[in-house]
N, C-alpha and C positions, 0 to 999 in steps of 0.2 A: 501493500500500500504503500502513497507515493504521502509529503512527506510534507502542507501546509497549514504553514505562517499562523498565526491569527489573528495579523496582519499584518501590510501589506501595502505598498506605497504602489498605485498605478500610476507612472507618471506621462501624460500630454506630451508629444514628441512632435515636431513641425518636420523632420524626411522617416518614416518609418527604418526604410534599411541601413540609413546613413547610421542611423539610434541601434540597432539591434547587432548591425554590423562591429558597432564600438563595444558591443557588452558580451557580443558572443565572443570578438576577430583581438581586438586586444584585450581585453577585460578575464573572456573566459567561462563566462556564464554559460547555462545550457539549459538550450531551449523544453525548454515539459510543459508549456500547450503553447497552436496559432493557431490564428486562425487568419481567414482577410476577409475585408468590407465589410468594419475594418478593420485593416490589419493590428491586429495586436498581438503580442507574446506574453509568455510567462518566464519569467529568468530567472535558473540557480544557481550559483554559487555556497559548496558547503550550504548551509541551514537561512543565509538571506537568501531574501527572493525578492524579486521587484516585476512590476510586471507595466510593460510600453506600449502605448497606444495611441496612433497617426490620426492628428488633431484632424478635427470634422467639423458642418455647421453646425449639427446637435449634438457637442460636446458639452460636459456638465463641465464649464467657466464659470467662477463667479465672478470676472472683470477681463482684465484683454490682456490675454499674454504677449509681453515682448521679452525679448533677450536680455539676462540672464532670465532664464525660467525659474521657479522656484525658490522667488528671493527673502531671503531669511531665515528659512532653514537648507539644513545638509542634511545627509542620511550615513549616520553610521554603516558601515558594515564590516561586524569584524570575526576574522578569519584564523583559523592557525598559523595563514605563515603568509603573508600580506608579497613577501620578495617577487616571487614569480609574474604578480600582475606590475609595482614596481618595475619591476625589470623591462617587461615590453614596452609600457607608457614611456621609456628610456630610449631603447630599447628605435623605439616608431618616433623619440622627439614629440611625442605628446607634448604638450606645455600641463604642467602641475601649478598646479591654485596654492600651495602648502609642500616645498620638501618635505621627505620623510625626515621623522625626528623623534626624538626618545618623550616622550613627557608623563609623568606623575599627575595625581589626582586623589586628593585627603577622599578618602571615605575612613566614616569613626573612628578610630584611630589608630588608621595606617594607613599608608600610601599605595592606591597601584600605581602600575604604569602598565606603559602600551608605547608600539612602536605605531604610530600612524605617518599619513599623507593621506592627503587631500587636492583631487583633479575633477575637475565640470567636465560632467559627460555635453558629444554636439549642444541641446539646449540650454547648456549653462548649471541645468539642476546639481547642487555641490554633494561630491560622493566626500561621504573621509573614510579608508580603508583605516584599518585598526586593525594590531597584535598582543590581546596578554601578554605580556609579561615578566609578571607576579606580584609579590609583596614587600613592601618593607617598612622599617620603622618611622613613623610619621617625626 
């Protein structure tokens, strides 16, 4: 049985094939479901899931979409190892919004660490890829 996350963002995209290629070929997501009219794909990488759908006149838009889409939000995607995606982006010279770094965040009485970088997809949605690296005393 397929694992379906309880919350999955569905991103409206301006050019479906360009976005699908970015998510599958550049980032390495797998297509677990796809349909046309409208163009739609349900994508997965480990347990991270996201949907993309090409914009159309009757899309569920609450306002005018202008580049960059998704202003005010970033999607944190936690993976066991972010190095493959990072290297693919570097190799293809795809611009990063924020380069790879190690960050520590206070959680109760410890600091929780992660490696992370940020990249915008072709429509400007901000994706934050992170990898847990452990805890240390606060």
